[in-house]
N, C-alpha and C positions, 0 to 999 in steps of 0.2 A: 275389285273391292276399292272403295274410295278411302282416302287418308285425310286426317285433319289438316286444315290449312294453317301452317305455322305462322302466317302473317297475322292471324287473329289471336289477340291475347286472351287467355282463359279468364272467365268471370264466373261468379257464383251460378249464373244461368247457363254458362258454357264451360264446363269443367275441362281441364287440360287432358285431352284424350291422347296426346302424343306420348304419354307415359305408358299407355297400354301396349304390351308387346304381343301383337297378334301373330299367330303361327304362319307358316308358309302358305296355308290355305286361306289366310285372312280371317281366321276365327280365334276366339279366346274362350277357354272353359269358364262356365258360370256355375257356381254353387249357390243354390237357393235355400235360404234358411227362414223358418218361421220367426218373425220379429217378436212375437209374444212369448214363445216357449223355448226358442233356441234350437228346436228340432230341425235337422237337415231334411228338406223335402224332396229335392231332386238335383240332378246335375245335367246341364245341357251346354250349348255353345251359343255365342253371339258374334256377329260381325260388327263392323263399325256402325252401320245403319241401325241394326237392332239395338245396340247399346245407346245410340243417340235417341232412338225412339223411347227407350225405357226412361232415360233421363228427362226427356221432354214431357212425357205423359204420365209417368209413374205407373205404367202398366208393364208387367213382366213380359219382355219381348226377347225372342231368341232367333237363332238361325238353324233351320233343319238341314242337316247334311244329306239325308236321304232324298228329300224333295228339292233341295237346292233353293230354298226360299225362306224369307223371314216369316215368323209366326208369333202371334200374341197369345199368351196362355189364357185359355178360357173363352176365346172368341167364339168357339163353336159349342163347347160344353157348358159354358157359364161359370166354370170354376176359375174365376179370374184371380189375379194377384195384384194387390195394391202395394207398390214398392215404397217402403219407408226410407230405405237408404241403400246406397251402392258404394262399395269399397273395393279398392285395388290391393292385391297382396304385395308383399315386400319386393318381389322380383318383377312385378308388373305383368306377369303372364297368366293370371287368373283373377276372376272378378267374383265378388260376393253380393248377391241381392238379398236384402232382408225384407221380407214381405208379410202382408196379411193375406193369408190364403183363404179363399172362399170355396168351401167344399174340398174334395180330395185333390191332391197334387198329382197323383199317379193315374195314368190312363186305365189301370186295372181297377180303380175304385178305392185303392188304399190311400190313407192319409199321406204317407210318404212313399217314395219309390224304394226306399231302403228298408225292406221288410223281410229280406232273406238272410238269416244269420249264418255267418261262416265261423265265428268264434264267439261263444257266449262268455259273459263275465263269470269269473271263478266264484265271486261272492258279491253280495250286495254292498254298495258303498253309500256313504252319506252325501255324495255329490248331488246337488240339486234337491236335497231333502229339506233345506232351510225354508223359512216362510216365503222368501222371494221366489225360489224355484217352484214351490207348490202353487203360489198364487198365479205365476205365469202359466203353469200347466192347466190350472182350473179355468183361467181366462181363455186359453186356447180351446179347451173343450167346449166352453160356453159358445164361443164364436163359431166353432164347427157345427154345433147342434142348431144354432140360429140359422146357419146357412142351409142345413139339410132338413131341420124340423122333423126328426124321426118320430113316428107314431108312438105314443105312450111315454115319451120322455118328459121329465119335469120342466126342462127348458122350453119345450114346445108348448106345454100347457100354460106356463106363466107368460110366455110371449103372446099367446092368443088372447090373454086378458088385457093387453095393451100396456103402455108405459105407466099409466096411473096405478095399475095393479102391482107392478114392480116397485114403484116408489112407496106404495102402502106397505109392502113387505119390508123395505128398508127402514121405514119409520117404526114398524112393529118390532123388528129385531133390535133397533137402537134402544127402545124402551126395555126390552128384555136384558140387554147388556147393562143398562143403568141399574136395574133391579138386582141382577146377579152380583154386580160390583158392590152394591150396598150391603147385600147379605154376606159377602165374603169378608167384610170388615167387622161383623158382629156375631154374637153367639158363642157357643162352645167350640173347642178345637175341632171336633167332628163336624159340627155344623158349618164352620168356616171352610173346612176341607171339601165338604160336599158342594158348597157354594162356589169354590174356586173351580172345581171340575165342571159345574154348570156354566160358569163364566166362560171357560174355554169353548164349550159347545155353542154358547150364544154368540161369542165373537166370531167363531167360524161361520155361523149362519149369517151374521151381519156382513162379513167380508164377501161371502158368496153372492149375496143379493146386491151388494154394492158393485162387485165386478159385473154382475148381470146388467145392472143399470148403466154402467160405463159402456159395456159392449153394445147395448141397444142404441146408444147415441154416438158411438165411434171414438170413445176415449180409451186409451190403452194404459196398462200398468207402466209402460215406458214414459208416457206423458206425465203421470203422477210422480214417477221417480225423478224426472227432470226438474220438477218443481221443488222436490225435497232436496235434491243436490244443490239447487240454487240457494237454499236456506241454510246450508251447512256453513257455519262460521269456523274460524280457526280455533276458537275455544269451546265449540259446541254447536248444537243445532239452534239456528236463529228462529225466533217466533215470527209469525206473519207480519207483525207491525214493524219488525226490525229490518225486513227485507227492502232493498231498494236504496 
């Protein structure tokens, strides 16, 4: 196994891999996580060359202990991983790949390799049930179905109509949101309550089709979150014109 050259200073293009604590076999464990949903997809190993290949190409690359060779995820199956980020843990002895997974991550055809429960949760929790967690999961489902296009799915049918059809749905749902919002501010108490319930439904439809449009062109919820984080001021959320 090769080692990083200490004479070469790390740059953004060449991260400091001397901090990675490879084991006696020259390997480091790699946990792979869905960048959109946070779901853990798989665990494998990488040697220095595989890690360097991942950093250089943004393709999920690992080292097979059984075959004794480097392998790129999806090179044969087509279930490739586009690596959004790579992080080193606090002790330097394990690595995290955050990826956009195309198709299933597991060789069994399952989305994640971790599908065999050993201990079930005693009760449902609210973790991940907020809007951000739900949107991430919906986006991940849309991406997965765009990759596989299962027969009969709404995602497959909408995709078959082309991007213009998706954008038409976004425009239609935007109009429905405007109308429902207008209705929620007028009428009797019962009428306003009914309009608020309708507004929740229309906003959900708008968010779904917006996420669909984003997935079609490769924009992630994380990209949008980064923009919003950049607009957060000390005294509140900055408007677009205040940024910069």
